[in-house]
C-alpha positions in Angstrom: -64.6 -11.2 58.7 -67.6 -11.3 56.6 -67.1 -11.4 52.8 -70.6 -10.4 52.4 -69.9 -7.2 54.6 -66.9 -6.4 52.4 -68.7 -6.9 49.0 -71.7 -4.6 50.4 -69.3 -2.0 51.3 -67.3 -2.0 48.1 -70.6 -1.8 46.3 -71.7 1.2 48.3 -68.4 3.0 47.7 -68.8 2.6 44.0 -72.7 3.8 44.0 -72.0 6.8 46.2 -68.5 7.7 44.8 -68.5 6.5 41.2 -65.2 5.8 39.5 -63.1 6.9 42.5 -65.3 4.8 44.8 -64.4 2.0 42.5 -60.8 2.8 42.9 -61.2 2.9 46.7 -63.2 -0.4 47.0 -60.2 -2.2 44.9 -57.5 -0.8 47.2 -59.7 -1.8 50.2 -60.0 -5.3 49.0 -56.1 -5.5 48.8 -55.6 -4.3 52.2 -58.1 -6.5 54.0 -56.8 -9.3 51.7 -53.4 -8.7 53.4 -51.7 -8.4 50.1 -49.8 -5.6 51.7 -47.8 -5.6 55.0 -48.9 -4.3 58.4 -52.4 -3.5 57.2 -54.4 -4.5 60.2 -57.4 -6.2 58.5 -58.8 -6.8 61.8 -59.1 -3.1 62.4 -60.5 -2.5 58.8 -63.2 -5.2 59.3 -64.8 -2.7 62.0 -64.9 -0.1 59.3 -67.5 -2.2 57.3 -70.4 -0.1 58.2 -72.6 2.3 56.3 -71.9 5.0 58.7 -67.9 4.7 58.2 -68.4 4.9 54.3 -67.0 8.4 54.1 -64.0 7.6 56.1 -63.3 4.5 54.1 -63.7 6.6 50.7 -61.3 9.2 52.0 -58.9 6.7 53.3 -58.6 4.7 50.1 -59.7 6.8 47.0 -55.9 7.7 46.3 -52.5 6.7 47.3 -51.2 9.3 49.6 -49.7 11.8 47.5 -46.0 12.5 47.2 -45.9 16.4 47.5 -43.4 19.0 48.1 -42.4 17.7 51.4 -42.6 13.9 50.6 -45.7 11.9 51.9 -47.7 13.7 54.7 -51.2 13.3 56.0 -53.5 12.1 58.8 -52.5 8.9 60.7 -55.0 6.1 59.9 -55.9 3.0 58.0 -55.7 3.1 54.2 -53.5 3.9 51.3 -54.4 7.6 51.6 -53.2 7.7 55.1 -49.8 7.6 57.1 -49.3 4.2 58.7 -46.9 1.3 58.9 -47.9 0.1 55.3 -47.4 3.6 53.6 -44.0 3.9 55.4 -43.0 0.4 54.6 -43.7 0.7 51.0 -41.9 4.1 50.7 -38.7 2.8 52.6 -38.6 -0.2 50.4 -39.1 1.9 47.2 -36.3 4.0 48.5 -33.9 1.0 49.1 -34.8 -0.1 45.4 -34.1 2.9 44.2 -30.8 3.3 45.9 -29.8 -0.2 44.5 -31.0 0.7 41.0 -28.7 3.7 40.9 -25.9 2.6 42.9 -25.9 -1.0 42.3 -25.2 -4.0 44.6 -22.7 -2.3 46.9 -22.2 -3.3 50.4 -21.3 0.1 51.6 -24.7 2.0 51.3 -25.7 4.1 54.2 -28.6 6.4 54.8 -29.4 8.7 57.9 -33.0 8.0 59.4 -34.4 10.9 61.4 -37.6 11.1 63.6 -39.4 14.0 65.4 -41.6 13.5 68.7 -44.9 12.8 67.2 -47.1 10.1 68.9 -50.7 9.1 67.4 -53.4 9.5 69.9 -56.2 10.2 67.7 -57.1 13.5 69.3 -59.7 14.1 66.7 -61.6 11.0 67.6 -61.8 9.6 63.9 -61.1 6.0 65.2 -63.1 6.3 68.4 -65.5 3.3 67.2 -62.3 1.2 67.5 -61.9 1.5 71.0 -58.7 2.7 73.1 -56.5 -0.4 71.8 -56.4 -0.4 68.2 -53.0 -1.0 66.3 -52.1 2.5 65.3 -52.6 4.2 68.8 -49.4 5.0 70.1 -47.4 4.6 66.9 -44.9 7.4 67.0 -42.3 9.0 64.8 -39.7 6.9 66.6 -41.5 3.7 66.2 -41.8 4.3 62.4 -38.2 5.4 62.3 -37.2 1.8 63.9 -39.3 0.4 61.3 -37.5 2.2 58.5 -34.0 1.2 59.8 -35.1 -2.6 59.9 -36.2 -2.2 56.3 -32.9 -0.6 55.3 -31.0 -3.4 57.2 -33.2 -6.0 55.6 -31.9 -4.5 52.2 -28.1 -4.7 53.3 -28.2 -0.7 53.9 -26.7 0.8 56.9 -28.8 3.1 58.8 -27.5 5.8 61.0 -30.0 6.5 63.7 -30.0 8.8 66.8 -29.4 6.7 70.0 -30.8 3.3 68.9 -32.7 1.6 71.7 -33.7 4.9 73.4 -37.4 5.5 72.9 -36.7 9.3 73.3 -34.1 9.5 70.5 -35.0 12.3 68.2 -33.2 14.1 65.2 -34.2 17.4 63.6 -34.6 18.1 59.9 -31.7 20.4 59.8 -29.4 18.1 61.4 -30.4 15.3 59.1 -29.5 17.4 56.0 -26.1 18.2 57.5 -25.4 14.5 58.7 -26.2 13.1 55.3 -23.1 14.7 53.7 -21.0 14.8 57.0 -21.2 11.1 57.3 -20.8 10.4 53.6 -24.1 8.4 53.2 -26.3 8.2 50.0 -29.3 9.7 51.4 -31.9 9.7 54.2 -35.4 10.0 55.3 -37.2 12.0 58.0 -40.2 10.7 59.9 -42.2 13.9 60.7 -45.1 16.0 59.6 -43.3 19.4 60.6 -45.8 21.7 62.1 -49.0 19.7 61.0 -51.8 19.0 63.4 -50.6 16.1 65.9 -52.8 13.4 64.3 -50.6 13.8 61.2 -47.4 12.4 60.3 -45.2 12.0 57.3 -42.0 10.8 55.4 -39.6 12.8 53.3 -36.6 11.5 51.4 -33.3 13.0 50.9 -30.6 12.5 48.4 -26.8 12.3 48.9 -26.5 16.2 48.8 -28.8 16.4 51.9 -31.7 18.0 50.1 -35.1 16.6 48.9 -35.1 15.6 45.2 -36.7 17.7 42.5 -38.3 16.9 39.2 -37.4 14.6 37.4 -35.5 12.8 40.2 -38.4 12.7 42.5 -40.6 11.1 39.6 -38.0 8.5 39.2 -38.1 7.6 43.1 -42.0 7.8 43.0 -42.3 5.3 40.1 -39.9 2.8 41.8 -42.0 3.1 44.9 -45.1 2.4 43.1 -43.7 -1.1 41.7 -43.0 -2.4 45.3 -44.8 -5.5 46.0 -42.7 -6.8 48.9 -40.9 -5.6 51.8 -37.6 -7.0 53.0 -37.0 -6.5 56.9 -34.6 -7.4 59.4 -35.2 -7.4 63.2 -34.4 -4.0 64.6 -32.4 -5.5 67.6 -30.5 -7.9 65.3 -29.8 -5.0 63.0 -28.1 -2.9 65.8 -26.4 -6.0 67.0 -25.0 -6.8 63.4 -24.1 -3.1 62.7 -26.6 -2.2 60.1 -28.1 0.4 62.5 -25.6 2.6 63.9 -25.8 5.2 66.5 -25.0 8.9 65.3 -21.7 9.9 66.9 -22.0 12.8 69.3 -19.1 14.5 67.8 -21.2 15.1 64.7 -23.7 17.0 66.7 -20.9 19.1 68.1 -19.8 19.9 64.8 -23.2 21.1 63.6 -23.1 23.6 66.5 -19.6 24.6 65.8 -20.4 25.4 62.3 -23.1 28.0 63.5 -20.5 29.3 66.4 -18.1 30.1 63.6 -20.7 31.8 61.4 -21.8 34.0 64.4 -18.3 35.8 64.1 -18.8 37.1 67.6 -21.2 39.8 66.3 -22.4 40.5 69.8 -21.4 39.4 73.2 -24.5 37.7 75.0 -25.6 39.4 78.3 -27.2 37.6 81.0 -29.2 40.6 82.1 -31.4 40.6 79.0 -33.0 37.2 79.1 -33.9 35.3 75.8 -36.9 33.0 75.9 -36.9 30.1 73.4 -39.4 27.2 72.9 -39.1 24.2 70.6 -42.9 24.0 70.8 -42.6 20.6 72.2 -40.5 19.4 69.4 -36.7 18.6 68.7 -35.5 22.2 68.4 -33.8 22.1 71.9 -31.1 20.0 70.4 -30.2 22.4 67.4 -31.3 26.0 68.0 -31.4 25.7 71.7 -27.8 24.1 71.8 -26.5 26.7 69.5 -27.9 29.4 71.7 -26.3 27.8 74.6 -23.2 27.3 73.2 -23.0 31.2 72.3 -23.8 32.1 75.8 -27.2 33.2 75.6 -28.5 30.9 78.3 -32.0 30.7 76.8 -35.1 30.1 79.1 -37.4 27.5 78.0 -40.9 27.0 79.3 -40.7 23.8 81.5 -43.8 22.2 79.9 -42.6 22.6 76.2 -39.9 20.0 76.0 -40.4 16.9 73.6 -44.2 16.1 73.7 -45.9 14.1 70.7 -49.2 15.7 71.3 -48.2 19.2 71.7 -50.6 19.4 74.5 -49.4 22.8 76.0 -49.8 24.5 72.6 -52.9 26.3 71.7 -55.1 24.5 69.1 -52.2 21.8 69.2 -50.7 23.8 66.3 -47.0 24.0 66.9 -46.4 26.2 64.1 -44.4 29.8 64.3 -46.6 30.9 61.6 -49.6 30.7 64.1 -49.4 33.7 66.4 -51.5 31.7 69.2 -49.0 29.0 69.2 -46.5 30.9 71.6 -49.2 32.5 73.8 -48.0 30.0 76.8 -44.2 30.9 76.0 -45.1 34.6 76.1 -46.8 34.2 79.6 -43.7 32.4 80.7 -41.3 34.9 79.2 -43.1 37.7 81.3 -42.2 35.8 84.5 -38.7 35.6 83.5 -38.6 39.4 82.6 -37.8 38.4 78.9 -39.1 40.7 76.1 -38.5 38.1 73.2 -39.8 34.7 72.4 -37.9 32.8 69.9 -39.3 29.4 68.7 -38.8 26.4 66.3 -41.6 24.0 65.0 -41.4 20.3 66.0 -38.7 19.4 63.4 -36.7 22.6 64.0 -36.6 23.9 60.6 -38.7 27.1 61.0 -38.3 30.1 63.3 -40.7 32.1 65.3 -40.4 35.5 66.7 -42.4 37.6 69.0 -41.0 40.9 70.8 -42.7 42.7 73.8 -43.6 46.3 73.4 -43.6 49.2 75.8 -47.2 48.9 76.4 -46.8 45.4 77.4 -48.5 43.9 74.2 -46.7 41.4 72.1 -46.0 41.9 68.3 -45.9 38.5 66.2 -43.4 38.7 63.1 -44.4 36.7 59.9 -41.9 35.0 57.9 -41.3 37.8 55.5 -40.7 40.2 58.3 -38.2 37.9 59.7 -36.5 37.6 56.4 -36.2 41.2 55.8 -34.8 41.7 59.3 -32.0 39.0 58.9 -31.3 40.4 55.4 -30.6 43.9 56.5 -28.8 42.7 59.7 -26.5 40.5 57.8 -25.7 42.8 54.8 -26.3 46.5 55.7 -26.3 46.8 59.5 -23.4 49.0 60.5 -22.8 46.8 63.6 -23.7 43.6 61.7 -21.6 41.1 59.8 -21.8 43.3 56.6 -21.6 40.3 54.5 -21.7 40.5 50.5 -22.3 37.4 48.5 -25.5 35.4 47.2 -29.0 35.9 48.4 -31.8 33.2 47.2 -35.6 33.6 47.7 -38.7 32.0 46.3 -41.4 33.7 44.4 -43.8 34.2 47.7 -40.8 35.8 49.6 -40.6 39.6 50.4 -39.1 41.6 47.6 -37.6 43.7 50.2 -34.5 41.3 50.1 -33.9 42.4 46.4 -33.7 45.9 47.5 -31.3 45.1 50.2 -29.1 43.3 47.8 -29.0 46.1 45.5 -28.2 48.5 48.3 -25.5 46.4 49.6 -23.7 46.1 46.3 -21.1 43.3 45.2 -23.8 40.8 45.7 -26.2 38.7 43.6 -29.7 37.6 43.9 -31.4 34.6 42.6 -35.3 34.8 43.0 -38.7 33.7 42.1 -37.9 30.1 42.5 -40.8 27.8 42.9 -41.9 27.2 46.6 -40.0 24.9 48.7 -36.5 24.8 50.0 -35.8 21.9 47.8 -35.6 24.4 45.2 -33.0 26.4 47.1 -30.9 23.4 47.5 -31.0 22.4 43.7 -29.7 26.1 43.0 -26.8 25.3 45.4 -26.2 21.8 44.0 -26.0 23.3 40.5 -23.7 26.2 41.6 -21.4 23.8 43.3 -21.2 21.9 40.0 -20.0 25.3 38.0 -23.4 25.7 36.4 -24.9 29.2 35.8 -28.3 29.8 37.4 -30.4 33.1 36.4 -27.3 34.5 35.0 -25.5 33.8 38.5 -22.4 31.8 38.7 -20.6 31.7 42.0 -19.3 29.3 44.7 -22.1 28.2 47.0 -20.0 29.3 50.0 -20.8 33.0 49.0 -24.3 32.2 50.3 -25.3 35.0 52.7 -29.0 34.0 53.1 -31.8 31.9 51.3 -35.2 32.7 52.7 -38.8 32.0 52.3 -42.0 33.4 53.7 -42.6 29.9 55.4 -40.2 31.1 58.4 -37.4 29.3 56.9 -33.8 30.2 56.1 -30.6 28.7 55.0 -27.2 30.4 56.0 -24.8 27.7 55.4 -24.3 25.7 52.0 -23.4 22.6 54.3 -27.1 22.3 55.5 -29.3 22.1 52.5 -32.7 22.4 54.2 -34.3 25.3 56.2 -33.0 25.6 59.7 -34.4 27.6 62.6 -31.0 27.7 64.5 -29.1 30.5 62.6 -32.1 32.8 62.8 -32.5 32.2 66.5 -28.8 33.3 67.2 -28.9 36.5 65.1 -32.2 37.5 66.4 -31.3 37.0 70.0 -28.1 39.1 69.6 -30.0 41.7 67.7 -32.7 41.8 70.3 -30.1 42.3 73.1 -28.3 45.1 71.3 -31.5 46.9 70.5 -32.4 46.5 74.1 -29.4 48.2 75.3 -30.2 51.1 72.9 -33.8 51.4 74.1 -35.2 50.0 70.9 -37.1 46.8 69.8 -37.1 44.6 67.0 -40.3 46.2 65.6 -38.5 49.6 65.6 -35.7 47.9 63.5 -38.2 46.5 61.1 -40.1 49.7 60.5 -36.9 51.5 59.9 -36.4 49.1 57.1 -39.7 49.9 55.7 -39.1 53.5 55.9 -35.8 53.1 54.0 -36.8 50.7 51.3 -40.4 51.0 50.9 -43.9 50.3 52.4 -43.8 46.5 51.5 -46.3 44.2 53.2 -47.0 40.4 52.7 -50.2 38.8 53.9 -50.8 35.1 53.4 -54.1 33.2 53.9 -55.0 29.6 53.5 -58.3 28.0 52.9 -58.5 24.5 54.5 -60.3 22.0 52.5 -60.3 18.2 53.8 -60.6 15.0 51.9 -61.6 14.1 48.5 -64.2 16.9 48.3 -61.5 19.3 49.5 -59.1 18.1 46.6 -61.9 18.7 44.1 -62.7 22.1 45.5 -59.1 23.1 45.5 -58.8 21.8 41.7 -61.9 23.7 40.9 -60.6 27.0 41.9 -57.2 26.6 40.4 -58.9 25.3 37.2 -61.2 28.2 37.0 -58.3 30.6 37.6 -56.9 29.2 34.3 -60.0 29.0 32.1 -61.5 32.3 33.6 -58.5 34.2 34.5 -59.7 37.3 36.3 -59.4 40.7 34.7 -60.0 42.3 38.3 -59.0 40.9 41.8 -59.2 42.5 45.3 -60.6 45.7 43.8 -57.7 46.2 41.4 -57.2 45.7 37.7 -55.0 42.6 36.6 -52.0 43.8 34.7 -50.3 40.5 34.1 -51.3 37.1 34.8 -48.7 34.2 35.1 -49.5 30.5 35.0 -46.4 28.5 36.0 -47.8 25.4 34.4 -48.0 27.2 31.1 -45.4 25.0 29.1 -45.1 27.7 26.3 -43.7 30.1 28.7 -41.9 27.9 31.3 -41.1 25.0 29.1 -42.4 21.4 29.3 -42.9 19.4 32.5 -40.0 17.6 33.4 -42.1 14.9 35.0 -45.4 14.2 36.4 -44.1 15.4 39.7 -43.4 18.6 38.3 -46.9 19.5 38.1 -47.6 20.0 41.6 -45.0 22.5 42.3 -45.9 24.4 39.2 -49.5 24.5 40.0 -49.4 28.2 40.8 -51.0 31.2 39.3 -49.8 34.7 40.1 -51.7 37.9 39.3 -50.0 41.4 39.3 -51.8 44.7 39.7 -50.6 48.1 40.4 -51.1 47.8 44.1 -50.2 44.2 44.9 -49.4 40.5 43.6 -51.3 37.8 44.6 -50.0 34.3 44.3 -52.3 31.1 44.5 -51.1 27.5 45.0 -52.4 24.4 46.7 -50.1 23.4 49.6 -47.9 20.6 48.8 -48.0 19.3 52.5 -51.4 20.2 53.9 -55.1 20.1 52.6 -55.2 23.8 51.8 -55.3 26.3 49.2 -52.9 29.1 50.0 -52.5 32.5 48.7 -49.9 35.0 49.0 -50.8 39.0 48.8 -47.8 41.2 48.5 -48.6 44.9 48.9 -46.2 47.1 46.8 -44.8 50.4 47.8 -47.0 53.3 46.8 -50.3 51.2 47.3 -52.4 53.6 49.4 -49.7 56.1 49.8 -49.2 57.0 53.4 -46.9 59.6 55.2 -47.0 57.6 58.3 -43.8 56.6 60.0 -42.8 53.7 62.5 -45.6 51.6 63.7 -48.3 53.8 62.4 -46.7 53.0 58.9 -46.9 49.3 59.6 -50.5 49.5 61.0 -51.5 51.4 57.8 -50.2 49.0 55.3 -51.2 46.0 57.3 -54.7 47.2 57.5 -54.7 47.7 53.5 -53.3 44.2 53.2 -55.9 42.8 55.5 -58.6 44.4 53.6 -57.3 43.1 50.2 -56.7 39.6 51.3 -60.3 39.4 52.9 -61.7 40.4 49.4 -59.6 37.8 47.5 -60.5 35.2 50.0 -64.1 35.6 49.1 -63.2 36.1 45.3 -61.6 32.7 45.2 -64.5 31.0 47.3 -66.9 32.3 44.8 -65.4 30.1 42.0 -67.0 27.3 44.0 -70.3 29.1 44.9 -69.4 29.9 48.5 -68.7 33.0 50.5 -68.1 33.9 54.0 -69.4 37.0 55.9 -67.0 39.4 57.8 -67.2 37.7 61.1 -66.6 34.1 59.5 -63.6 35.6 57.8 -62.0 36.3 61.1 -61.7 32.7 62.2 -58.3 31.3 62.0 -57.1 29.9 58.9 -56.3 26.7 60.6 -60.1 26.1 60.9 -61.5 24.0 57.9 -63.7 25.8 55.3 -66.8 23.4 56.1 -66.3 24.4 59.7 -66.3 28.0 58.8 -69.6 27.8 56.9 -71.0 25.8 59.7 -70.2 28.6 62.1 -72.0 31.1 59.8 -75.0 29.1 59.1 -75.5 27.4 62.3 -73.5 28.7 65.3 -74.2 32.6 64.6 -78.0 32.4 64.5 -77.9 30.2 67.7 -75.5 32.4 69.5 -77.8 35.4 68.8 -80.6 33.3 70.2 -78.5 32.2 73.1 -77.9 35.7 74.1 -81.5 36.2 74.7 -81.6 33.0 76.5 -78.7 32.7 78.9 -78.3 35.0 81.9 -74.7 34.2 82.8 -71.6 34.6 80.7 -69.8 31.4 81.9 -73.0 29.4 80.8 -72.9 31.2 77.4 -69.3 30.4 76.7 -69.8 26.8 77.8 -72.5 26.5 75.2 -70.4 28.3 72.6 -67.3 26.0 73.4 -69.4 22.8 72.8 -70.9 24.3 69.6 -67.5 25.3 67.9 -65.4 22.3 69.3 -65.2 20.6 65.8 -63.3 23.4 64.8 -60.0 22.5 66.6 -60.4 18.6 67.7 -58.7 17.8 70.8 -58.3 21.3 72.0 -60.3 24.3 73.4 -61.7 26.0 70.3 -63.0 29.1 72.2 -59.7 31.2 71.5 -60.1 30.5 67.8 -63.7 32.4 67.7 -62.7 35.5 69.7 -62.1 37.6 66.6 -65.3 36.5 65.0 -67.4 36.9 68.2 -65.9 40.6 68.6 -67.0 41.4 65.1 -70.6 40.0 65.7 -71.0 41.9 68.9 -70.1 45.1 67.3 -72.5 44.4 64.4 -75.4 43.3 66.9 -74.9 46.5 69.0 -78.1 48.5 69.1 -79.9 45.6 67.4 -79.6 42.7 69.9 -81.2 43.2 73.5 -79.1 41.3 76.0 -77.4 42.1 79.2 -74.6 39.6 78.1 -73.7 41.5 75.0 -71.1 43.9 76.6 -69.8 41.1 78.7 -69.3 38.8 75.7 -67.6 41.7 73.6 -65.3 42.5 76.5 -64.3 38.6 76.6 -63.9 38.5 72.8 -61.8 41.6 72.8 
């Protein structure tokens, strides 16, 4: 390794990036100097070239943040990446934290969970390192084994799923349940949930089976920041010595039994109405899949969608129930089975997805708010449902139909407008369990009927303190079969709810902005909203603006870690409410638009009603999207706004400025549609690294074809429009 190359690179970092570049250079020197464990200085040495300077800066300018879901980010080399070093320092910090709080006890125990991820560098960020660099093949499982060895090195027993079996995996809800069931003092989860396959992460859990909130999470972060040495035991020796223990199978059965009991035989499953379920290549077969099987639903799973750490069969490699395209292959499989429903979970099984087939053969994708409304009505008001009464909890970005349902049910209580994330739901359950009052509510957590969030997550049992896709799957399967017998669909059921409780609609959009520049852009938008609060948004006058970081209104920050979840601005108009916040787990700015009943009054019924309000919500969201971008001197045209939200903003701008003019030119040059699509596929490939990007541009191309009709002379315009449509 050349000291001269290192010095030159550090100088270039500071020259190009200023103070942040100086911080990055200092961190790079620590890593290359092997002051920290597992830093792979030999791989970093290959980074010391000017062409890799942006990669180095983004990898070192900050320590991978501890967000709403723990530490989560792209796998790679550096302190702003997920890797063995980041994990080791996090786990050692957790050990030190437990020892500080609980003393030198010899009975400390944790549960270690992992999903199925395997780093294969699908985006090609490290192609210059060849095909044998140290991080290739690092999996959630191998990181889980490393975590166990560090706990063991600190004298803490780790419960681990099937030690020695490379295929072992454990879901997020199972982890939450097992922490208390095994009477441990906490746990960690090696998972990046529904993020792209090149990402990974680590989340910490407390003895309650929930993620800590401020100020407790700040105390943990502070301890982690002071770690200088990692104590570790050989994994095999730890297993042999009993410091790594296998999770008993009876504990998994008891998890399933909890949901079988909760189900209360509300519907007798039928073999002649098949249910399709996909874990989207993750661990959900062990939770939602087993629950469905135990109840007798005999779910049919696409054979290629079992555990797969690269999520190869999933479009865009995006195993996210929020992304409608994620279940396209599962829907095709369902049609071969005569199934008219697809239920799904994300890779760590804490989210639920739902699609139903309609009479015309098309499929309808439900968003998280629609699923929450269906479940709330079914559990509380459906004459053929459980008709439960009790506690309902929701966050500030969740449909307000739930409040209407609670009011109609009576003898029930609602806790709403929590900060985003199920750790705040768990915190409420923890407080209620201690006999505290929250938002004027004082009750036993056992009275919980439903906790829901727009993120496709629910909790229905107080024993499980993180979201879980399993209970939603079992009730949606039952409801689908019952409605099918009646000649109805889940979409009919949902539109009935709208007709009875009001034409609410929720449309959520994300603006992905990667790297340090992306962070600066997100901060600029949020800062601008605070210093120059809009008086009008989406064409409507702002009646009320709420800044959740306002300490005068919401109290002082409980710790520095409180700033991220409270980085929320909410704008109320007569027609809708829009909430803007940076994601705590992904490099994106999110905004949530809730259309209020009475906005754009319509007499439409059924699916016509839903179509009318969704069209209105989409138009409002598109305007808001560009109004937010205007605060960083950016905008997108109508076609580029049709690109999926998983596509980075820079790629959308490139599409508008470069691909669209080139496509127009190619229409006059190419004579075959296949050749045109081959060119287009290559042009837009950076949008979805490692997967076919053409499906991502269909909507945008359809809009362009319509705009160009009568203006562009090409025999390929109509065939291209048919392909896009």
